[in-house]
N, C-alpha and C positions, 0 to 999 in steps of 0.2 A: 505493499499499500505506499504511495506516495501522495502527500497532503501538503498542497499549496497554502500555507498560512499568510496571511496579512492582517494589518490591525491598524487602527488610529489615523484610516485615511481623511476623516474629517469631509466627506462627501465628494473627494477627489475620483475621479471615475477613470484605471488605469490598466494597462495589457496586464495580464498573466502570463507571465513568462517558463516556458521550461515545460517537461512534461508533466504530468500529474495525475493523478485518477479520483481527486476530492479537491474541495476546496474548505478551508475552513478560516470564519473570521470572528475574532475575539475583541469586536466592540469599537465606539465611538466612528464607527459607519457613516452616520447623517451630519447635516450644516444645523447650523444654532441659529436663534436672531443675537444672543447677545453671548460673552461669552463668559459671564455666571448668570446661568438661568436659574430666573425665581417663578414663571409660568409656566407651567408644567401642560397645561394643555393646549396652549398658545403653540409652544416647543412641539408638542406630540402631531397638531394639524399642520403644520410645517413640515416636519419630517414624513408624513403620510403624504402630501402633497409633492413634496420632492419627490418620494420613492415614485409614484405613476407617473410623473413627468420625466423623470430619468429610467424609467422599466426599460426601455429599448437598448440604452446604453448599457445596463445592468444585464442583458440577455446576450450581448454581444461579450461582456468581459467574463458572464460564468459559463457562459455556451449550454453544453449539454452535463459539465459534471453537477455533482450534488455538492450542495451547498449550505455545510452545518453551521451556525452560528446563536452568539449568545449577544447581548447588549453590553455598552459600557456607560461609563456615569454622563456621556453626552448624549445618549439614545433616550430619549423619553416618549418612543411611540413603544408600544405595548407588542411584544415579541410575537406575539398570538398571530395582530393583524399585521402584522409583516411578514410572517411564514405564509398567511393566506393569500396576503396580495401578489408576492412571490410565486406559489403554486398556482394560483389562477390566472399566472400569467406563464404557467408552464416552466418555470424553474423549480427545481428539483430543491427545494427549500427546508430543513427542519434547524426548529430552535430546538435547542436543548438547555432550556434555562431550568433549572432543578430536577432535572430528570434524564433518564437513561433513554439513549435513542442509539439504536441498531443501524447501522447506513457502511453497505460496504462489508457487511460481517465483521462490523468493530464497534465496540461501545463506547458511548460521548456520552459524558454529562458536563452541565454548565453550571458555572458560581459566579454572575458577573459581579458581585459586589468587591466597593472596594470602604476601607476605612473614612470615617466622616472626615471633612474639610472644613468646617461650617455652615455646612446647609445648602443646599438650593441645587444640589447635583441628583441625578438619578442613580439608585441602586447605594447610595450610601449608608451605611449601618452605624452607630455608635459602641462602643467597645463591648458593652452589654449584649446587644443585638449579634454583633460581628462573632462574638464567643460561642453564640447561641448557633448561629448560621452554619458553624466551621463543626461544633461538634457534629451535627445534623451530616455536614459534607464527611465528614470522618467516618461515620456510622455507614455513608452509604459504601465507602470505599472497602469495607474491613466487609461487606456484607455482598459483593456483587464483585462481578469481575469488570473495571472499566479501564479501557486499551487508552483514550483519550481523555485527558480533562482539561474542560477550557477555563480560563480563568480572565476577569480583564485585569484585575491590577495581582502584579506578580506575586510571589512570595517573598522573594529577595530581589532588591534593586540595588547593584552596589556602586552606582553612577548616582542614582537620586533614590535614596533612601528614604523618604518622606513618602513615595510614590511606590510603598511595597506592603506589605499583609503581613506583621511580623505574627499574629496570633495563627494564620495558618502557617506561614513561616514554623512555628515551633510542632506543630500538630504534627506539620508531614516530616520533621525532625524526627519525631518519635513512633511513627508510624513502619511498620513491619514490612519485608521487602515483598514480601508474599501480597500487600494488601497495596502496593505502590501502581499505580498508570504506568503506561512507557515511555506516556510522554506528556506533559503538560505545555499548553499552549495558552499564551497572554501577550498582555500588551502595554497601554497608560503610562508606561515609563520611557518618553520618546529617545530618553538617553542613555538608556540601557538597553537597546535592540542589541539580537544575537542569539547564539546558541550554545549553550551551557548544561554544565549535569551541575543538576540542586538535587540536594538530600537522596544520591542514587536513580532521580531521574532524568531523561534526556528532556530538556526544557527550551522551547523556542519562543524568546521575547520578538513578536515581528510589528511594535508598535514604529508607525507610519514606513513602514518597508515590506518587503515580503520573502519569505523562504520556501524552500521545498525540504521537507523530512520524510526518510522512510522507514518505516515500521514494522 
């Protein structure tokens, strides 16, 4: 399985180069009215209209490949609505937010949340809520076979530590090898994109770029 991973394109539509079987997007897919987004309904409507207006370009970008995605903190559109619109237009889209979805005989699970950064963003959680969400994620990993875990916020960001999820990093550090996914795909921290090995797990941060990863 060759996965084309991109993230944090912020409404930029670009060619996906190379040979791959499936596409993964880990959020911040859409445009915003303002840098700090307070009016969630206005942002959601903007993003739905942008999606409809750019559908032909997105079809050319994605072509006939399966498209697996989660939202990021800039994405206010309901991922169910996004999935429905894409599939209605014959794009094979799969929202994996908080659920296991098998695509091409590969189990995906999505965790779109970021630590609280002052409020106003999508998928922001305070410390207590993040701890509960991470506990639920770890239970999923322990009780299921997850091949690819999609995160918006990476557990570790070496060059932008404020854009990492320390609660998740701590939990993954103590997760036994038998319960670890084969691959983590993330974004969010633009200065930390690249491919690395974290906690014994292959990790692709594709913020503002694109990678091909073979699993």
